[in-house]
C-alpha positions in Angstrom: -32.4 43.2 -50.5 -28.7 43.9 -49.9 -26.4 41.8 -47.8 -26.2 44.3 -44.9 -30.0 44.4 -44.5 -30.2 40.6 -44.6 -27.4 40.3 -42.0 -29.1 42.9 -39.8 -32.5 41.1 -40.0 -30.7 37.8 -39.2 -29.1 39.2 -36.0 -32.4 40.8 -34.9 -34.0 37.3 -35.2 -31.1 36.0 -33.1 -31.8 38.6 -30.4 -35.5 37.8 -30.4 -34.6 34.1 -30.1 -32.2 34.7 -27.2 -34.9 36.7 -25.4 -37.3 33.8 -25.8 -34.6 31.4 -24.4 -34.2 33.8 -21.4 -37.9 33.7 -20.7 -38.1 29.9 -21.0 -35.1 29.3 -18.7 -36.5 31.2 -15.7 -35.8 29.1 -12.7 -32.9 27.1 -14.2 -29.5 28.7 -13.3 -27.3 27.2 -16.0 -29.9 27.6 -18.8 -30.4 31.2 -17.8 -26.6 31.8 -17.8 -26.3 30.3 -21.3 -29.3 32.3 -22.5 -27.8 35.6 -21.2 -24.5 34.9 -22.9 -26.3 34.1 -26.2 -28.2 37.4 -25.9 -24.9 39.3 -25.2 -23.2 37.7 -28.1 -26.0 38.6 -30.4 -25.8 42.3 -29.2 -22.1 42.3 -29.8 -22.5 41.2 -33.4 -25.1 44.0 -33.9 -22.6 46.8 -32.8 -21.0 47.2 -36.3 -24.4 48.0 -37.8 -24.7 51.1 -35.5 -21.1 52.2 -35.6 -20.4 55.3 -37.7 -18.5 54.6 -40.8 -15.7 57.1 -41.6 
């Protein structure tokens, strides 16, 4: 398993984790805000995996 695949799997697990945090924080404003930022940060770190390489 190469490093890129391992990194990609790790970030996918972070996205799944952040989605679980979002579900668990329903009804709590501050927890929901933090969970959404966690989700967005995980998505931002996934962008390079889908960006075309020149």
